[in-house]
N, CA, C and O atoms as CSV, one atom per row, in Angstrom:
chain,resi,resn,atom,element,x,y,z
A,1,MET,N,N,29.372,49.040,127.525
A,1,MET,CA,C,29.303,48.535,126.172
A,1,MET,C,C,30.714,48.139,125.731
A,1,MET,O,O,31.673,48.880,125.948
A,2,SER,N,N,30.827,46.992,125.125
A,2,SER,CA,C,32.117,46.485,124.675
A,2,SER,C,C,32.529,47.157,123.374
A,2,SER,O,O,31.687,47.478,122.534
A,3,VAL,N,N,33.831,47.367,123.214
A,3,VAL,CA,C,34.332,47.928,121.957
A,3,VAL,C,C,34.159,46.941,120.804
A,3,VAL,O,O,34.330,47.306,119.641
A,4,PHE,N,N,33.825,45.707,121.122
A,4,PHE,CA,C,33.633,44.683,120.103
A,4,PHE,C,C,32.158,44.460,119.771
A,4,PHE,O,O,31.831,43.531,119.033
A,5,SER,N,N,31.267,45.291,120.301
A,5,SER,CA,C,29.839,45.076,120.086
A,5,SER,C,C,29.421,45.482,118.677
A,5,SER,O,O,29.983,46.404,118.085
A,6,ASP,N,N,28.437,44.784,118.160
A,6,ASP,CA,C,27.898,45.095,116.835
A,6,ASP,C,C,27.216,46.458,116.829
A,6,ASP,O,O,27.257,47.171,115.826
A,7,ILE,N,N,26.593,46.820,117.942
A,7,ILE,CA,C,25.905,48.117,118.023
A,7,ILE,C,C,26.910,49.255,117.893
A,7,ILE,O,O,26.658,50.225,117.177
A,8,LEU,N,N,28.044,49.146,118.577
A,8,LEU,CA,C,29.076,50.178,118.500
A,8,LEU,C,C,29.682,50.232,117.102
A,8,LEU,O,O,29.959,51.319,116.593
A,9,PHE,N,N,29.890,49.081,116.477
A,9,PHE,CA,C,30.408,49.043,115.118
A,9,PHE,C,C,29.469,49.782,114.164
A,9,PHE,O,O,29.914,50.580,113.340
A,10,GLU,N,N,28.175,49.511,114.281
A,10,GLU,CA,C,27.196,50.170,113.407
A,10,GLU,C,C,27.154,51.678,113.659
A,10,GLU,O,O,27.017,52.460,112.718
A,11,ALA,N,N,27.269,52.088,114.919
A,11,ALA,CA,C,27.282,53.514,115.241
A,11,ALA,C,C,28.507,54.196,114.639
A,11,ALA,O,O,28.402,55.294,114.094
A,12,ASP,N,N,29.673,53.547,114.737
A,12,ASP,CA,C,30.892,54.097,114.141
A,12,ASP,C,C,30.772,54.189,112.624
A,12,ASP,O,O,31.166,55.187,112.022
A,13,ARG,N,N,30.223,53.138,112.010
A,13,ARG,CA,C,30.074,53.141,110.557
A,13,ARG,C,C,29.126,54.252,110.105
A,13,ARG,O,O,29.386,54.942,109.120
A,14,THR,N,N,28.039,54.410,110.831
A,14,THR,CA,C,27.078,55.459,110.499
A,14,THR,C,C,27.706,56.844,110.628
A,14,THR,O,O,27.513,57.700,109.764
A,15,ALA,N,N,28.451,57.061,111.695
A,15,ALA,CA,C,29.100,58.356,111.904
A,15,ALA,C,C,30.127,58.642,110.818
A,15,ALA,O,O,30.193,59.760,110.308
A,16,PHE,N,N,30.927,57.646,110.459
A,16,PHE,CA,C,31.956,57.842,109.439
A,16,PHE,C,C,31.327,58.093,108.071
A,16,PHE,O,O,31.785,58.960,107.325
A,17,THR,N,N,30.288,57.343,107.743
A,17,THR,CA,C,29.585,57.535,106.472
A,17,THR,C,C,28.959,58.925,106.410
A,17,THR,O,O,29.012,59.596,105.378
A,18,THR,N,N,28.367,59.348,107.520
A,18,THR,CA,C,27.766,60.685,107.578
A,18,THR,C,C,28.820,61.764,107.394
A,18,THR,O,O,28.586,62.742,106.683
A,19,LEU,N,N,29.974,61.602,108.024
A,19,LEU,CA,C,31.063,62.568,107.868
A,19,LEU,C,C,31.517,62.659,106.420
A,19,LEU,O,O,31.658,63.756,105.879
A,20,LEU,N,N,31.745,61.516,105.794
A,20,LEU,CA,C,32.224,61.540,104.408
A,20,LEU,C,C,31.174,62.111,103.460
A,20,LEU,O,O,31.512,62.823,102.514
A,21,THR,N,N,29.915,61.807,103.706
A,21,THR,CA,C,28.844,62.382,102.894
A,21,THR,C,C,28.820,63.900,103.045
A,21,THR,O,O,28.688,64.629,102.062
A,22,HIS,N,N,28.947,64.368,104.279
A,22,HIS,CA,C,28.977,65.807,104.542
A,22,HIS,C,C,30.155,66.471,103.829
A,22,HIS,O,O,29.996,67.527,103.216
A,23,LEU,N,N,31.319,65.861,103.907
A,23,LEU,CA,C,32.491,66.429,103.237
A,23,LEU,C,C,32.302,66.507,101.731
A,23,LEU,O,O,32.726,67.472,101.095
A,24,SER,N,N,31.669,65.498,101.163
A,24,SER,CA,C,31.461,65.523,99.706
A,24,SER,C,C,30.449,66.589,99.306
A,24,SER,O,O,30.524,67.128,98.202
A,25,LEU,N,N,29.510,66.897,100.184
A,25,LEU,CA,C,28.506,67.912,99.869
A,25,LEU,C,C,29.037,69.330,100.032
A,25,LEU,O,O,28.694,70.208,99.240
A,26,ILE,N,N,29.868,69.570,101.043
A,26,ILE,CA,C,30.362,70.926,101.273
A,26,ILE,C,C,31.645,71.217,100.505
A,26,ILE,O,O,32.059,72.372,100.412
A,27,GLY,N,N,32.272,70.197,99.959
A,27,GLY,CA,C,33.522,70.387,99.240
A,27,GLY,C,C,33.441,69.873,97.814
A,27,GLY,O,O,34.114,68.900,97.474
A,28,PRO,N,N,32.634,70.503,96.974
A,28,PRO,CA,C,32.486,69.993,95.602
A,28,PRO,C,C,33.786,70.014,94.798
A,28,PRO,O,O,33.903,69.324,93.785
A,29,ASP,N,N,34.761,70.804,95.249
A,29,ASP,CA,C,36.055,70.848,94.556
A,29,ASP,C,C,37.001,69.777,95.069
A,29,ASP,O,O,38.150,69.706,94.635
A,30,HIS,N,N,36.527,68.935,95.995
A,30,HIS,CA,C,37.307,67.834,96.552
A,30,HIS,C,C,38.604,68.322,97.180
A,30,HIS,O,O,39.691,67.850,96.845
A,31,THR,N,N,38.470,69.276,98.098
A,31,THR,CA,C,39.648,69.862,98.742
A,31,THR,C,C,40.146,69.044,99.935
A,31,THR,O,O,41.240,69.309,100.434
A,32,VAL,N,N,39.384,68.069,100.400
A,32,VAL,CA,C,39.852,67.200,101.475
A,32,VAL,C,C,40.789,66.170,100.861
A,32,VAL,O,O,40.392,65.407,99.980
A,33,ILE,N,N,42.016,66.152,101.322
A,33,ILE,CA,C,43.029,65.275,100.745
A,33,ILE,C,C,43.019,63.900,101.393
A,33,ILE,O,O,43.182,62.889,100.710
A,34,MET,N,N,42.826,63.855,102.719
A,34,MET,CA,C,42.921,62.579,103.414
A,34,MET,C,C,42.097,62.630,104.705
A,34,MET,O,O,41.981,63.673,105.349
A,35,VAL,N,N,41.541,61.496,105.055
A,35,VAL,CA,C,40.897,61.320,106.350
A,35,VAL,C,C,41.566,60.119,106.996
A,35,VAL,O,O,41.539,59.016,106.450
A,36,GLN,N,N,42.169,60.335,108.165
A,36,GLN,CA,C,42.862,59.250,108.853
A,36,GLN,C,C,41.972,58.706,109.957
A,36,GLN,O,O,41.510,59.447,110.825
A,37,VAL,N,N,41.742,57.422,109.912
A,37,VAL,CA,C,40.916,56.764,110.915
A,37,VAL,C,C,41.822,56.009,111.870
A,37,VAL,O,O,42.653,55.206,111.446
A,38,GLU,N,N,41.662,56.265,113.149
A,38,GLU,CA,C,42.420,55.545,114.157
A,38,GLU,C,C,41.465,54.577,114.826
A,38,GLU,O,O,40.493,54.990,115.457
A,39,ASN,N,N,41.735,53.316,114.692
A,39,ASN,CA,C,40.841,52.295,115.223
A,39,ASN,C,C,41.614,51.406,116.198
A,39,ASN,O,O,41.774,50.206,115.974
A,40,GLU,N,N,42.082,52.013,117.268
A,40,GLU,CA,C,42.838,51.275,118.274
A,40,GLU,C,C,42.013,51.195,119.544
A,40,GLU,O,O,41.727,52.215,120.171
A,41,VAL,N,N,41.635,49.994,119.921
A,41,VAL,CA,C,40.768,49.843,121.085
A,41,VAL,C,C,41.536,49.890,122.401
A,41,VAL,O,O,40.938,50.133,123.450
A,42,GLY,N,N,42.823,49.667,122.369
A,42,GLY,CA,C,43.633,49.748,123.576
A,42,GLY,C,C,43.325,48.668,124.598
A,42,GLY,O,O,43.067,48.974,125.762
A,43,CYS,N,N,43.349,47.440,124.190
A,43,CYS,CA,C,43.088,46.326,125.109
A,43,CYS,C,C,44.360,46.029,125.895
A,43,CYS,O,O,45.360,45.590,125.327
A,44,TRP,N,N,44.318,46.266,127.183
A,44,TRP,CA,C,45.502,46.072,128.009
A,44,TRP,C,C,45.778,44.612,128.324
A,44,TRP,O,O,46.899,44.273,128.704
A,45,ALA,N,N,44.801,43.746,128.179
A,45,ALA,CA,C,44.969,42.347,128.566
A,45,ALA,C,C,45.625,41.497,127.481
A,45,ALA,O,O,45.770,40.287,127.659
A,46,GLN,N,N,46.016,42.087,126.386
A,46,GLN,CA,C,46.634,41.319,125.317
A,46,GLN,C,C,48.041,40.865,125.704
A,46,GLN,O,O,48.773,41.575,126.392
A,47,GLU,N,N,48.394,39.682,125.253
A,47,GLU,CA,C,49.723,39.133,125.525
A,47,GLU,C,C,50.787,39.856,124.696
A,47,GLU,O,O,51.888,40.132,125.175
A,48,GLU,N,N,50.438,40.153,123.456
A,48,GLU,CA,C,51.407,40.762,122.550
A,48,GLU,C,C,51.255,42.274,122.579
A,48,GLU,O,O,50.152,42.800,122.729
A,49,THR,N,N,52.376,42.959,122.433
A,49,THR,CA,C,52.342,44.407,122.348
A,49,THR,C,C,53.520,44.859,121.505
A,49,THR,O,O,54.554,44.193,121.441
A,50,THR,N,N,53.343,46.009,120.856
A,50,THR,CA,C,54.446,46.551,120.060
A,50,THR,C,C,55.240,47.565,120.865
A,50,THR,O,O,56.284,48.032,120.409
A,51,ALA,N,N,54.766,47.914,122.055
A,51,ALA,CA,C,55.496,48.866,122.899
A,51,ALA,C,C,56.514,48.115,123.740
A,51,ALA,O,O,56.157,47.251,124.540
A,52,HIS,N,N,57.769,48.447,123.555
A,52,HIS,CA,C,58.851,47.792,124.302
A,52,HIS,C,C,59.597,48.799,125.121
A,52,HIS,O,O,60.545,48.445,125.821
């Protein structure tokens, strides 16, 4: 399955939405300060890179 597939995108969105919904239900005092999402697919065939 490609990291660019619509099916994978929908699965990621569903998982993230479910996580945030769960956090809002178990943390009514809003104790979660931040959620960091890392969305790096790591395509090695790219011409450009920030690693030097």
